[in-house]
MARDOLUM-794743 format. One record per residue: x, y, z of N, C-alpha, C, CB in turn; residue number from 1. Coordinates in steps of 0.2 Angstrom, whole numbers, padded with zeros to 4 digits. Glycine has a CB too. Layout:
BEGIN
<atom n_east="X" n_north="Y" n_up="Z" ca_east="X" ca_north="Y" ca_up="Z" c_east="X" c_north="Y" c_up="Z" cb_east="X" cb_north="Y" cb_up="Z" n="NUM"/>
...
END
This chain:
BEGIN
<atom n_east="0005" n_north="-0006" n_up="0000" ca_east="0001" ca_north="0000" ca_up="0000" c_east="0004" c_north="0006" c_up="0000" cb_east="-0003" cb_north="-0001" cb_up="0005" n="1"/>
<atom n_east="0003" n_north="0010" n_up="-0004" ca_east="0007" ca_north="0018" ca_up="-0004" c_east="0005" c_north="0022" c_up="0000" cb_east="0005" cb_north="0021" cb_up="-0011" n="2"/>
<atom n_east="0009" n_north="0026" n_up="0002" ca_east="0006" ca_north="0032" ca_up="0007" c_east="0003" c_north="0037" c_up="0003" cb_east="0012" cb_north="0036" cb_up="0010" n="3"/>
<atom n_east="0004" n_north="0038" n_up="-0002" ca_east="0002" ca_north="0044" ca_up="-0007" c_east="-0004" c_north="0042" c_up="-0010" cb_east="0007" cb_north="0046" cb_up="-0013" n="4"/>
<atom n_east="-0010" n_north="0045" n_up="-0008" ca_east="-0017" ca_north="0045" ca_up="-0011" c_east="-0018" c_north="0048" c_up="-0018" cb_east="-0022" cb_north="0049" cb_up="-0006" n="5"/>
<atom n_east="-0023" n_north="0045" n_up="-0021" ca_east="-0026" ca_north="0049" ca_up="-0026" c_east="-0032" c_north="0053" c_up="-0024" cb_east="-0028" cb_north="0044" cb_up="-0031" n="6"/>
<atom n_east="-0034" n_north="0057" n_up="-0028" ca_east="-0040" ca_north="0062" ca_up="-0027" c_east="-0045" c_north="0057" c_up="-0025" cb_east="-0041" cb_north="0066" cb_up="-0032" n="7"/>
<atom n_east="-0047" n_north="0052" n_up="-0030" ca_east="-0052" ca_north="0048" ca_up="-0028" c_east="-0052" c_north="0044" c_up="-0021" cb_east="-0053" cb_north="0042" cb_up="-0034" n="8"/>
<atom n_east="-0046" n_north="0042" n_up="-0019" ca_east="-0045" ca_north="0039" ca_up="-0013" c_east="-0047" c_north="0044" c_up="-0007" cb_east="-0037" cb_north="0037" cb_up="-0014" n="9"/>
<atom n_east="-0045" n_north="0050" n_up="-0008" ca_east="-0045" ca_north="0055" ca_up="-0003" c_east="-0052" c_north="0057" c_up="-0002" cb_east="-0040" cb_north="0060" cb_up="-0004" n="10"/>
<atom n_east="-0057" n_north="0056" n_up="-0007" ca_east="-0063" ca_north="0058" ca_up="-0007" c_east="-0067" c_north="0052" c_up="-0004" cb_east="-0065" cb_north="0060" cb_up="-0013" n="11"/>
<atom n_east="-0065" n_north="0047" n_up="-0005" ca_east="-0067" ca_north="0041" ca_up="-0002" c_east="-0066" c_north="0041" c_up="0007" cb_east="-0064" cb_north="0036" cb_up="-0005" n="12"/>
<atom n_east="-0061" n_north="0043" n_up="0008" ca_east="-0058" ca_north="0043" ca_up="0015" c_east="-0061" c_north="0050" c_up="0018" cb_east="-0049" cb_north="0044" cb_up="0015" n="13"/>
<atom n_east="-0063" n_north="0055" n_up="0016" ca_east="-0066" ca_north="0060" ca_up="0017" c_east="-0073" c_north="0059" c_up="0020" cb_east="-0066" cb_north="0065" cb_up="0011" n="14"/>
<atom n_east="-0077" n_north="0054" n_up="0015" ca_east="-0083" ca_north="0053" ca_up="0016" c_east="-0084" c_north="0049" c_up="0022" cb_east="-0084" cb_north="0050" cb_up="0011" n="15"/>
<atom n_east="-0079" n_north="0043" n_up="0022" ca_east="-0079" ca_north="0038" ca_up="0027" c_east="-0078" c_north="0041" c_up="0034" cb_east="-0075" cb_north="0033" cb_up="0025" n="16"/>
<atom n_east="-0075" n_north="0046" n_up="0034" ca_east="-0073" ca_north="0049" ca_up="0039" c_east="-0078" c_north="0053" c_up="0043" cb_east="-0068" cb_north="0053" cb_up="0038" n="17"/>
<atom n_east="-0085" n_north="0054" n_up="0039" ca_east="-0090" ca_north="0057" ca_up="0042" c_east="-0094" c_north="0051" c_up="0046" cb_east="-0095" cb_north="0060" cb_up="0036" n="18"/>
<atom n_east="-0093" n_north="0045" n_up="0045" ca_east="-0097" ca_north="0040" ca_up="0048" c_east="-0094" c_north="0036" c_up="0052" cb_east="-0099" cb_north="0036" cb_up="0044" n="19"/>
<atom n_east="-0088" n_north="0037" n_up="0053" ca_east="-0083" ca_north="0033" ca_up="0058" c_east="-0077" c_north="0036" c_up="0059" cb_east="-0080" cb_north="0027" cb_up="0055" n="20"/>
<atom n_east="-0073" n_north="0034" n_up="0064" ca_east="-0067" ca_north="0037" ca_up="0066" c_east="-0061" c_north="0034" c_up="0062" cb_east="-0066" cb_north="0037" cb_up="0074" n="21"/>
<atom n_east="-0057" n_north="0038" n_up="0059" ca_east="-0053" ca_north="0036" ca_up="0054" c_east="-0045" c_north="0034" c_up="0058" cb_east="-0052" cb_north="0043" cb_up="0049" n="22"/>
<atom n_east="-0043" n_north="0028" n_up="0056" ca_east="-0036" ca_north="0025" ca_up="0059" c_east="-0031" c_north="0031" c_up="0058" cb_east="-0034" cb_north="0018" cb_up="0056" n="23"/>
<atom n_east="-0025" n_north="0031" n_up="0062" ca_east="-0020" ca_north="0034" ca_up="0062" c_east="-0017" c_north="0035" c_up="0055" cb_east="-0016" cb_north="0031" cb_up="0066" n="24"/>
<atom n_east="-0016" n_north="0029" n_up="0052" ca_east="-0013" ca_north="0029" ca_up="0045" c_east="-0018" c_north="0032" c_up="0040" cb_east="-0011" cb_north="0020" cb_up="0043" n="25"/>
<atom n_east="-0024" n_north="0031" n_up="0041" ca_east="-0029" ca_north="0035" ca_up="0036" c_east="-0029" c_north="0042" c_up="0037" cb_east="-0036" cb_north="0033" cb_up="0037" n="26"/>
<atom n_east="-0029" n_north="0044" n_up="0044" ca_east="-0028" ca_north="0052" ca_up="0044" c_east="-0022" c_north="0055" c_up="0042" cb_east="-0030" cb_north="0055" cb_up="0051" n="27"/>
<atom n_east="-0017" n_north="0051" n_up="0043" ca_east="-0010" ca_north="0054" ca_up="0041" c_east="-0010" c_north="0055" c_up="0034" cb_east="-0004" cb_north="0049" cb_up="0043" n="28"/>
<atom n_east="-0011" n_north="0049" n_up="0030" ca_east="-0012" ca_north="0049" ca_up="0023" c_east="-0017" c_north="0055" c_up="0021" cb_east="-0014" cb_north="0042" cb_up="0021" n="29"/>
<atom n_east="-0022" n_north="0056" n_up="0023" ca_east="-0026" ca_north="0061" ca_up="0021" c_east="-0023" c_north="0067" c_up="0022" cb_east="-0032" cb_north="0061" cb_up="0024" n="30"/>
<atom n_east="-0021" n_north="0069" n_up="0028" ca_east="-0017" ca_north="0075" ca_up="0029" c_east="-0013" c_north="0077" c_up="0025" cb_east="-0014" cb_north="0076" cb_up="0036" n="31"/>
<atom n_east="-0008" n_north="0072" n_up="0023" ca_east="-0003" ca_north="0073" ca_up="0018" c_east="-0006" c_north="0075" c_up="0011" cb_east="0001" cb_north="0066" cb_up="0016" n="32"/>
<atom n_east="-0011" n_north="0071" n_up="0009" ca_east="-0014" ca_north="0074" ca_up="0002" c_east="-0017" c_north="0080" c_up="0003" cb_east="-0019" cb_north="0069" cb_up="-0001" n="33"/>
<atom n_east="-0021" n_north="0082" n_up="0008" ca_east="-0024" ca_north="0088" ca_up="0008" c_east="-0019" c_north="0094" c_up="0009" cb_east="-0028" cb_north="0088" cb_up="0014" n="34"/>
<atom n_east="-0013" n_north="0093" n_up="0011" ca_east="-0008" ca_north="0098" ca_up="0012" c_east="-0005" c_north="0100" c_up="0004" cb_east="-0003" cb_north="0096" cb_up="0017" n="35"/>
<atom n_east="-0006" n_north="0095" n_up="0000" ca_east="-0003" ca_north="0098" ca_up="-0007" c_east="-0009" c_north="0098" c_up="-0011" cb_east="0001" cb_north="0092" cb_up="-0011" n="36"/>
<atom n_east="-0016" n_north="0097" n_up="-0011" ca_east="-0021" ca_north="0096" ca_up="-0015" c_east="-0026" c_north="0101" c_up="-0013" cb_east="-0024" cb_north="0089" cb_up="-0015" n="37"/>
<atom n_east="-0027" n_north="0107" n_up="-0017" ca_east="-0032" ca_north="0112" ca_up="-0016" c_east="-0039" c_north="0109" c_up="-0018" cb_east="-0031" cb_north="0118" cb_up="-0019" n="38"/>
<atom n_east="-0040" n_north="0105" n_up="-0022" ca_east="-0047" ca_north="0103" ca_up="-0024" c_east="-0050" c_north="0098" c_up="-0018" cb_east="-0046" cb_north="0099" cb_up="-0032" n="39"/>
<atom n_east="-0046" n_north="0094" n_up="-0015" ca_east="-0047" ca_north="0090" ca_up="-0010" c_east="-0048" c_north="0093" c_up="-0004" cb_east="-0043" cb_north="0084" cb_up="-0010" n="40"/>
<atom n_east="-0045" n_north="0098" n_up="-0003" ca_east="-0046" ca_north="0103" ca_up="0003" c_east="-0053" c_north="0105" c_up="0002" cb_east="-0041" cb_north="0109" cb_up="0004" n="41"/>
<atom n_east="-0054" n_north="0109" n_up="-0003" ca_east="-0060" ca_north="0111" ca_up="-0004" c_east="-0066" c_north="0107" c_up="-0004" cb_east="-0061" cb_north="0114" cb_up="-0008" n="42"/>
<atom n_east="-0066" n_north="0101" n_up="-0006" ca_east="-0070" ca_north="0095" ca_up="-0006" c_east="-0072" c_north="0093" c_up="0002" cb_east="-0066" cb_north="0089" cb_up="-0010" n="43"/>
<atom n_east="-0065" n_north="0092" n_up="0007" ca_east="-0066" ca_north="0092" ca_up="0013" c_east="-0070" c_north="0096" c_up="0017" cb_east="-0060" cb_north="0091" cb_up="0016" n="44"/>
<atom n_east="-0069" n_north="0103" n_up="0015" ca_east="-0072" ca_north="0109" ca_up="0019" c_east="-0080" c_north="0108" c_up="0017" cb_east="-0069" cb_north="0117" cb_up="0018" n="45"/>
<atom n_east="-0080" n_north="0107" n_up="0011" ca_east="-0087" ca_north="0108" ca_up="0009" c_east="-0092" c_north="0101" c_up="0012" cb_east="-0088" cb_north="0109" cb_up="-0001" n="46"/>
<atom n_east="-0089" n_north="0096" n_up="0013" ca_east="-0092" ca_north="0090" ca_up="0017" c_east="-0092" c_north="0092" c_up="0024" cb_east="-0089" cb_north="0083" cb_up="0016" n="47"/>
<atom n_east="-0088" n_north="0096" n_up="0027" ca_east="-0088" ca_north="0097" ca_up="0034" c_east="-0093" c_north="0102" c_up="0035" cb_east="-0082" cb_north="0099" cb_up="0038" n="48"/>
<atom n_east="-0094" n_north="0107" n_up="0031" ca_east="-0099" ca_north="0112" ca_up="0031" c_east="-0107" c_north="0108" c_up="0030" cb_east="-0098" cb_north="0116" cb_up="0025" n="49"/>
<atom n_east="-0108" n_north="0103" n_up="0025" ca_east="-0114" ca_north="0099" ca_up="0025" c_east="-0115" c_north="0096" c_up="0031" cb_east="-0115" cb_north="0094" cb_up="0019" n="50"/>
<atom n_east="-0111" n_north="0093" n_up="0034" ca_east="-0112" ca_north="0089" ca_up="0040" c_east="-0115" c_north="0094" c_up="0045" cb_east="-0105" cb_north="0087" cb_up="0043" n="51"/>
<atom n_east="-0111" n_north="0100" n_up="0047" ca_east="-0113" ca_north="0105" ca_up="0051" c_east="-0120" c_north="0107" c_up="0051" cb_east="-0108" cb_north="0111" cb_up="0050" n="52"/>
<atom n_east="-0122" n_north="0108" n_up="0044" ca_east="-0129" ca_north="0110" ca_up="0042" c_east="-0134" c_north="0105" c_up="0045" cb_east="-0130" cb_north="0111" cb_up="0035" n="53"/>
<atom n_east="-0132" n_north="0098" n_up="0043" ca_east="-0137" ca_north="0093" ca_up="0044" c_east="-0137" c_north="0092" c_up="0051" cb_east="-0135" cb_north="0087" cb_up="0040" n="54"/>
<atom n_east="-0133" n_north="0093" n_up="0056" ca_east="-0133" ca_north="0093" ca_up="0062" c_east="-0137" c_north="0097" c_up="0066" cb_east="-0129" cb_north="0092" cb_up="0064" n="55"/>
<atom n_east="-0137" n_north="0104" n_up="0062" ca_east="-0141" ca_north="0110" ca_up="0066" c_east="-0148" c_north="0109" c_up="0063" cb_east="-0138" cb_north="0118" cb_up="0064" n="56"/>
<atom n_east="-0150" n_north="0105" n_up="0058" ca_east="-0157" ca_north="0105" ca_up="0055" c_east="-0161" c_north="0101" c_up="0061" cb_east="-0158" cb_north="0102" cb_up="0046" n="57"/>
<atom n_east="-0167" n_north="0103" n_up="0062" ca_east="-0173" ca_north="0100" ca_up="0066" c_east="-0178" c_north="0096" c_up="0060" cb_east="-0177" cb_north="0106" cb_up="0070" n="58"/>
<atom n_east="-0177" n_north="0089" n_up="0062" ca_east="-0182" ca_north="0085" ca_up="0059" c_east="-0188" c_north="0085" c_up="0061" cb_east="-0179" cb_north="0080" cb_up="0058" n="59"/>
<atom n_east="-0193" n_north="0086" n_up="0057" ca_east="-0200" ca_north="0084" ca_up="0059" c_east="-0203" c_north="0080" c_up="0055" cb_east="-0204" cb_north="0090" cb_up="0060" n="60"/>
<atom n_east="-0208" n_north="0077" n_up="0059" ca_east="-0212" ca_north="0071" ca_up="0056" c_east="-0217" c_north="0075" c_up="0050" cb_east="-0218" cb_north="0068" cb_up="0064" n="61"/>
<atom n_east="-0216" n_north="0073" n_up="0045" ca_east="-0220" ca_north="0076" ca_up="0040" c_east="-0228" c_north="0076" c_up="0040" cb_east="-0218" cb_north="0074" cb_up="0034" n="62"/>
<atom n_east="-0230" n_north="0071" n_up="0044" ca_east="-0237" ca_north="0069" ca_up="0046" c_east="-0240" c_north="0072" c_up="0052" cb_east="-0237" cb_north="0062" cb_up="0047" n="63"/>
<atom n_east="-0236" n_north="0076" n_up="0054" ca_east="-0238" ca_north="0080" ca_up="0061" c_east="-0241" c_north="0086" c_up="0059" cb_east="-0232" cb_north="0082" cb_up="0067" n="64"/>
<atom n_east="-0246" n_north="0088" n_up="0063" ca_east="-0250" ca_north="0095" ca_up="0061" c_east="-0245" c_north="0100" c_up="0062" cb_east="-0256" cb_north="0097" cb_up="0066" n="65"/>
<atom n_east="-0245" n_north="0105" n_up="0059" ca_east="-0240" ca_north="0112" ca_up="0059" c_east="-0242" c_north="0115" c_up="0066" cb_east="-0242" cb_north="0118" cb_up="0053" n="66"/>
<atom n_east="-0237" n_north="0117" n_up="0069" ca_east="-0238" ca_north="0120" ca_up="0076" c_east="-0241" c_north="0127" c_up="0076" cb_east="-0231" cb_north="0122" cb_up="0079" n="67"/>
END
């Protein structure tokens, strides 16, 4: 296994990191890639923004009467 990630691999790890804790090796590889790739850094920021927005949303039952 190579230490260097492709952008496709970096996107996969960023996405997986939203659902689970990444291992030390994965985090290190991702940080290394993000330090040299602006496109993946932007993707990572966008994914974090989406996650934060989703956490702030209040989900309501669509069948419940309006308050």
